[in-house]
Structure formats: structure tokens, C-alpha cells
Backbone as a chain_set.jsonl record, in Angstrom:
{"seq": "MDVTELDEALRRSGVPAGYYWIEGVHEPAPTPPDFLYLRRMPDGAWETGAYERGAHRPISAHPTEQAACAHLLSLLR", "coords": {"N": [[60.707, 20.413, 22.971], [62.931, 20.025, 20.842], [65.899, 21.418, 18.242], [66.055, 19.161, 16.62], [63.303, 18.558, 16.658], [62.049, 20.84, 16.063], [62.567, 21.029, 13.622], [61.452, 19.225, 12.042], [58.646, 19.711, 12.834], [58.353, 21.681, 11.658], [58.45, 21.148, 8.805], [56.342, 19.517, 8.639], [53.934, 21.025, 9.044], [54.073, 22.587, 6.544], [55.66, 24.668, 5.95], [57.695, 26.654, 3.769], [60.875, 25.418, 2.61], [63.042, 27.433, 2.764], [62.386, 29.831, 4.256], [63.021, 29.301, 6.932], [66.392, 28.989, 9.113], [68.038, 26.67, 11.35], [70.44, 26.503, 13.102], [72.863, 23.908, 12.418], [70.975, 22.065, 11.658], [69.144, 22.548, 9.883], [69.613, 24.159, 7.191], [69.287, 25.607, 4.353], [70.552, 25.694, 1.08], [71.298, 27.11, -2.147], [71.937, 29.477, 0.061], [69.07, 31.418, 1.19], [67.89, 34.92, 0.146], [66.675, 36.314, 2.689], [65.268, 35.187, 5.775], [64.127, 33.344, 8.624], [65.897, 32.912, 11.527], [67.383, 30.45, 14.135], [69.968, 30.148, 16.372], [72.737, 29.053, 18.132], [74.592, 30.77, 20.87], [77.819, 32.023, 21.778], [77.746, 32.049, 24.635], [76.252, 30.286, 25.29], [73.411, 31.081, 25.033], [70.493, 31.054, 23.371], [69.549, 32.295, 20.304], [66.976, 34.224, 18.608], [65.845, 35.277, 15.095], [65.995, 37.493, 12.426], [67.442, 37.183, 9.259], [68.379, 39.412, 7.171], [69.265, 40.95, 4.145], [71.88, 40.295, 3.873], [72.537, 40.501, 6.712], [72.173, 39.613, 10.247], [69.687, 40.027, 12.311], [69.05, 40.014, 15.332], [66.229, 39.287, 17.311], [65.065, 37.932, 19.56], [66.798, 36.806, 22.662], [67.02, 33.44, 24.312], [66.969, 31.56, 27.236], [67.043, 28.749, 27.106], [67.177, 26.023, 24.752], [64.484, 24.506, 24.446], [62.928, 27.001, 24.609], [63.587, 28.668, 22.698], [62.952, 27.575, 20.554], [60.226, 27.249, 20.674], [59.614, 30.052, 20.293], [60.483, 30.404, 17.605], [58.759, 28.686, 16.459], [56.466, 29.75, 16.851], [56.667, 32.416, 15.08], [56.984, 31.532, 13.075], [54.396, 30.159, 11.856]], "CA": [[61.014, 20.44, 22.056], [64.726, 20.605, 20.483], [65.932, 21.989, 17.335], [65.433, 18.568, 15.655], [61.898, 18.202, 16.716], [61.189, 21.649, 15.772], [62.743, 21.207, 11.78], [60.229, 18.165, 12.134], [57.326, 20.051, 12.921], [58.076, 22.865, 10.601], [58.238, 20.26, 7.471], [54.729, 18.504, 8.922], [53.217, 22.327, 8.548], [54.339, 23.089, 5.1], [56.7, 25.707, 5.95], [58.647, 26.231, 2.868], [62.144, 25.421, 3.589], [63.744, 28.85, 2.36], [61.718, 30.475, 5.242], [63.629, 29.104, 8.091], [67.327, 28.697, 9.184], [68.353, 26.121, 12.195], [71.874, 26.044, 12.579], [73.536, 22.598, 12.448], [69.784, 21.234, 11.627], [68.449, 22.867, 8.281], [70.617, 25.253, 6.591], [69.096, 25.635, 3.01], [71.849, 25.785, 0.362], [71.954, 27.852, -1.676], [71.335, 30.325, 1.218], [68.004, 32.428, 0.863], [68.205, 35.966, 0.807], [66.248, 36.476, 4.214], [64.86, 34.243, 6.367], [64.08, 33.62, 10.17], [66.623, 31.661, 11.778], [67.736, 30.132, 15.241], [71.087, 29.808, 16.452], [73.204, 29.216, 19.357], [75.214, 32.005, 20.638], [78.832, 31.5, 22.243], [77.77, 32.359, 25.875], [75.229, 29.179, 25.549], [72.381, 31.274, 24.975], [69.764, 31.031, 21.876], [69.161, 33.647, 19.62], [65.955, 34.09, 17.417], [66.124, 36.707, 14.534], [65.583, 37.668, 10.92], [68.489, 37.384, 8.389], [68.055, 40.547, 6.352], [70.294, 41.675, 2.806], [73.173, 39.813, 4.708], [72.804, 40.86, 8.108], [71.657, 38.517, 11.207], [69.243, 40.934, 12.858], [68.226, 39.455, 16.645], [64.661, 39.389, 17.633], [65.014, 37.707, 21.083], [67.674, 35.623, 23.098], [66.354, 32.725, 25.258], [67.767, 30.872, 28.3], [67.059, 27.506, 26.619], [66.667, 25.428, 23.715], [63.111, 24.76, 24.093], [62.184, 28.381, 24.469], [63.812, 29.162, 21.477], [62.103, 26.522, 19.276], [59.016, 27.791, 20.771], [59.557, 31.128, 19.595], [60.776, 30.595, 16.274], [57.692, 28.317, 15.884], [55.383, 30.63, 16.976], [56.845, 33.01, 14.428], [56.299, 30.877, 11.43], [52.939, 29.453, 12.108]], "C": [[62.499, 21.033, 21.783], [64.693, 20.861, 18.951], [65.784, 20.66, 16.093], [64.197, 18.219, 15.361], [61.298, 19.479, 15.671], [61.234, 21.948, 14.107], [61.581, 20.318, 11.356], [59.01, 18.76, 11.562], [57.146, 21.317, 11.69], [57.572, 22.117, 9.146], [56.886, 19.847, 7.44], [53.86, 19.676, 8.416], [53.269, 22.865, 7.66], [54.973, 24.061, 4.975], [57.733, 25.411, 5.303], [60.329, 26.222, 3.651], [63.026, 26.495, 3.621], [63.34, 30.132, 3.334], [62.702, 30.736, 6.459], [64.869, 28.496, 8.025], [67.513, 27.976, 10.661], [69.537, 26.188, 12.156], [72.133, 24.838, 13.21], [72.49, 21.768, 11.977], [69.31, 21.278, 10.329], [69.104, 24.412, 8.404], [70.444, 24.979, 4.824], [70.551, 25.887, 2.002], [71.117, 25.855, -1.486], [71.309, 28.814, -0.668], [70.386, 31.641, 0.917], [68.617, 33.826, 1.076], [67.816, 36.623, 2.074], [65.457, 35.419, 4.404], [64.885, 34.329, 8.018], [65.064, 32.7, 10.284], [66.769, 31.646, 13.719], [69.057, 29.54, 15.438], [71.462, 29.813, 17.985], [74.268, 29.956, 19.521], [76.595, 31.345, 21.588], [78.753, 31.725, 23.803], [76.62, 30.889, 26.233], [73.57, 29.911, 25.158], [71.273, 30.685, 23.715], [69.252, 32.005, 21.354], [67.943, 33.149, 18.141], [66.278, 35.194, 16.667], [65.68, 36.518, 12.954], [67.159, 37.855, 10.289], [68.013, 38.14, 6.81], [69.199, 40.765, 5.276], [71.428, 41.504, 3.754], [73.661, 40.182, 5.885], [71.814, 40.145, 9.143], [71.186, 39.846, 11.823], [68.183, 40.104, 14.317], [66.917, 39.744, 16.921], [64.407, 39.051, 19.214], [66.396, 36.679, 21.341], [66.719, 34.798, 24.482], [67.481, 31.746, 25.871], [67.951, 29.498, 27.156], [66.642, 27.044, 25.393], [65.129, 25.27, 23.193], [62.774, 26.263, 23.782], [62.386, 29.301, 22.951], [63.209, 28.645, 19.923], [60.778, 26.906, 19.434], [58.621, 29.276, 20.259], [59.471, 31.221, 18.159], [59.377, 29.462, 15.395], [56.765, 28.961, 16.01], [55.338, 31.834, 15.797], [56.639, 32.577, 12.845], [55.156, 30.177, 10.938], [52.236, 30.404, 11.923]], "O": [[63.06, 22.028, 22.242], [63.66, 20.598, 18.335], [65.492, 20.919, 14.925], [63.822, 17.731, 14.295], [60.446, 19.33, 14.795], [60.48, 22.658, 13.441], [60.834, 20.635, 10.43], [58.462, 18.583, 10.474], [56.15, 21.7, 11.076], [56.559, 22.433, 8.523], [56.263, 19.797, 6.38], [53.097, 19.465, 7.473], [52.534, 23.85, 7.606], [54.994, 24.548, 3.844], [58.562, 24.545, 5.58], [60.78, 26.725, 4.68], [63.834, 26.515, 4.55], [63.867, 31.238, 3.215], [63.097, 31.817, 6.896], [64.987, 27.581, 7.21], [67.075, 28.767, 11.497], [69.993, 25.917, 11.045], [71.752, 24.614, 14.359], [72.858, 20.608, 11.792], [69.073, 20.263, 9.673], [69.102, 25.327, 9.227], [71.241, 24.329, 4.147], [71.563, 26.325, 2.549], [70.557, 24.885, -1.997], [70.08, 28.869, -0.647], [70.843, 32.701, 0.49], [69.54, 34.052, 1.86], [68.576, 37.466, 2.548], [64.971, 34.755, 3.488], [65.521, 35.192, 8.623], [65.24, 31.804, 9.459], [66.376, 32.556, 14.449], [69.364, 28.533, 14.8], [70.806, 30.351, 18.877], [75.053, 30.017, 18.574], [76.436, 30.234, 22.093], [79.847, 31.566, 24.344], [76.295, 30.605, 27.386], [72.621, 29.138, 25.029], [71.622, 29.606, 23.234], [68.419, 32.653, 21.988], [67.976, 32.316, 17.236], [66.896, 36.112, 17.207], [65.129, 35.531, 12.465], [67.962, 38.615, 10.83], [67.532, 37.66, 5.784], [70.299, 40.719, 5.827], [71.888, 42.463, 4.374], [74.854, 40.233, 6.184], [70.625, 40.119, 8.828], [72.0, 40.764, 11.926], [67.002, 39.761, 14.275], [66.628, 40.881, 16.548], [63.708, 39.738, 19.959], [66.912, 35.968, 20.479], [66.005, 35.339, 25.325], [68.487, 31.292, 25.326], [68.971, 29.369, 26.478], [65.699, 27.644, 24.878], [64.628, 25.641, 22.131], [62.36, 26.59, 22.669], [61.71, 30.155, 22.377], [63.097, 29.106, 18.788], [60.078, 26.939, 18.422], [57.488, 29.583, 19.888], [58.649, 31.901, 17.545], [59.111, 29.444, 14.194], [55.944, 28.797, 15.107], [54.232, 32.273, 15.484], [56.261, 33.175, 11.838], [55.01, 29.704, 9.811], [51.014, 30.295, 12.019]]}, "num_chains": 1, "name": "protein.A"}
């Protein structure tokens, strides 16, 4: 699963748009005050985490996009 497929799966599952943010694919505006996120890091790894009170708080780093997508999906289901 890639980030586009993840976004589609979350929408189909009825996860509210403001609960998650996927870099470059699903970036709600205005930005919700807190949400779970998935983003690519400068070193090429992927990070899942929680954005709370104006700060990104990493939960896990992943070597592949597929692993990061699976993790975010498990957090939101």
C-alpha cells in the first residue's frame, strides 16, 4: 500500500478527514489542532506520529512507505 491507497482506504473506512495528515496527499485545511500523521523524512525513512499542541511527536520510524502506511492504518482503525 502506498500513501494514495492509504488515503483512499481511510476515506472508505469513514475515518474523519481531520483525524489524519499524509504529507503531499491529505493535508486538511485549516490544520486541525491534533491528528495522526505520516511523513517522509530527509533521510528517506518514513515517520508516523501525533501532532499535538503545535508539535510533531514521532511514534515510529519505518524503512519503507508500505510499512509506514500499514502502521498509520492500524492506528486509525
